[in-house]
N, C-alpha and C positions, 0 to 999 in steps of 0.2 A: 723260424729262424727269421728277425729282420736285420739288417744293414746295422741298424744302432745297435744289437748286442752283439756287434764285434768290438766295438770302442771303448768299453771299460777297460777289456784287457788288454788294446793297442795301446791306450793311453798310460795304464800303469806299468807296461813293461819299459815304452818311451821315457816315461820319468824316472824309471827306474837305473836310466844311463845319464841320467843328468840332463835332458831334454824339459823343457817349458811346452806344454801339447795346448793344440786349441783345434777346435772342429768348426767345419763350416767355414775356411775362409776363402771366399771368391768361389770358386768353382772344386774348389779344392776338398776331400773328405775330411782329412787330416793334416796338419799343418804343425813341422814342430823345428823347435831352435834349439842349439846349445850355445849359450857363448854367442861367439863371432862368428862361428861357424854355418857355412851355406843351409838354406831350410831345407826338413826334410818332409818329402811330402808322401801321404799314404790314401791311400784309393780300396774303399770295402767293398766286397761282392757277396752274397751267401752261397756263390757257387763259381768256378773258373769258368770265363764263358770270353768270346770275343770282343763285347762290349764293356768287358775288364781290360782289357788287350788296349782297345781304342782311349779308355780312359787315362790309362798310365803312357802311352806315348803320345798325348796330348799334353800331359802334367809335365813331362821330360822339357817342355819349350820354358817351365817355371824353374824347375830345379832339376841337377845332375842326379838326385837322390829321390830315387820314386820306388816306393814299395807297391804290391801288389797283396793284399789281404784277403786271405779266405778261410773258411770254418776248416776245422780237421778232417778231412775226407775217408770216408769209409768204403771199405771194398770195393763199393760197387761207384764210388763218386770218381772226382777225377785223381785218387792214387793211383786208380790203374793205367793211366795214358803220365804219372809224374814224369816218368825221365824224359818225354817231351815235351812236357811243360817249361820243366827246370829249364832244357838246353833253350826253346823258344826263349824263357825270358831272358837267361843270358845272352843270346845272341841279339835281346833289343836293351839290354843294359838296364833290365828291371829287377827290381830285388822280389820275393815273395816271401809272405808269412803265413803262417798256419794257424789259426786260433781255435785252442780248445774252450769255448762258450763256460760248459757247462766246470772246468778245474780253472778257469779264470789263468789259462794259461798260453804264452804265443812264442813259436819256434819261428825261425829265423831259417829257413833252408837255402836262401841267397840273396846276395847284396848286393845292391845296384852296381854298375861298373862298364868300362869300354870294352869289350872283346873283339877278336879275331878268330872265327874257328882255324883248330888247326885240320890242312887238307890230309885226309886218308889216300896217300900218293898210290898204297895196293890197290885199295877201291876203285879210286880211279883207273887205274891201268888196266885193270878187270873188264869195268865197263868198255874202255876204248877199242880194247880186244874183242869183246863182244859186238861192238857197232859194226866195227871193221869185219869180222867172221862173218856174220850173220847175213844171207842172202836176201836181197829185197826187204820189205816190209810185212811179215806175215800175221803181224799182232795186232790187234783193234786196241787203242790206249782206253783205260778206263773202265776193261770188263773186269768179271770177276768169276772165280769159278770155273775157268777156262783152263785147258793144258796150255802151256806157253809153248810157242816156236821157237828152242834158242839156236844160237849154233852147234853145240853138241848134239841137240836132235835130228838137226839137218844133215850131219856127219854121218850121224847112225842110219837116216834113211838114204845117203847115199852107197853107206857100204849093203844095208838091205836090199836096193835096186839091183846093184853089181850080182848079191848072191841070187837075187831073185833070176835075173838073166841068164846067168853064167853056169850056175851050179856051185856046189862047193870050191871053196880057193883058199889059198894061202895066205894071211895076212899082209905081206910085203908085196901080192901080187896087186892083191888090192888096193892098196894104198897106191901102188904106180897109175892105177886105171882110173881109181876117184878122185886123188889128190890129198887125199884124207891121212894125214902123216901120222895119226894116231889112231888109225885104225886097230893095231891091233890091243894096244891097251881098252879101247872104245868096246870090242867085241869082246875080251877077255870079262871087262868086268860088267856087259852086258845088263844095265839099266834098266832096259823096257823089257825084258824078257824075249827080243828078235830073232836072236842066236843060238846055234845049236853049234856042239862042237862034236862032232861024229869019229875025227881021229885026232892023234898027234899032229899040230901043223895045220889043221884045215878046220874051217870053219863054213857054217851052212843055214841058209835060212829057216826059222823056227815058223811052225804056226802062225802065233802069234805075228813075227814078224811078214810074212805072206797076209795077214789082215788086215798091217797096218799099210802096205804098199798101196791097197784098197782106201783106208780111208785117208792118205794123205797123198793118193794123185796128184790133184791140183799142186800142191806144193812140189811135190817131185817133179812137175814139167817145169817149174821155174830153177830148182835149183841144177837139172841136168844143163839147162841151158848155160847156167853156169860153171859146171864142172870141166876142169882143165883135160884135155885130149891125153890120152895112156904114152906114158914115154917110153922109148926103148929100154 
């Protein structure tokens, strides 16, 4: 497919809305006008790409109404990232058109316009809480397929280390000694399989928990330095 294949459906689509449409006006792939309204610009590409985004941003210096037009995507194309693409275009104030060349149809997925993203205050609060609770900087940015050391996992390690050193204990005792206020809930959930529950009101370290103490020995040293002393 060529970019030129997208033009006939685009031209028909815009003319159907009362626009006069012309191709290759200066650096613009397509320009359209309807009466005395501001000009509308469409940039064509055979696939959604960063180059297309750059072109769209550049065309915004000529018009507030800039659309990016790409062919209708297959399941393996940009359709897989549709939500991200639409969010990016909306954030940049760019419109998005999907062109079905075989059927000579155009679908407007997004119109251009100013956009101020709404803040997700709950998510922001969770991030700040995680930042404040996490001890040190145990992860490496950009890595994949590795276990993340979260504040929750660090709390679980605190509990495991105490049980490893002191044997079975009540959650309240463990919470005072380690500063992990959510110790009871954490050990009850036992997401990592580190804890056993030998009898009512007591928790102990499981074999998997023993192995975790060895695996995370270096991290435990950092955590131990930040663990508050036991309160009477």
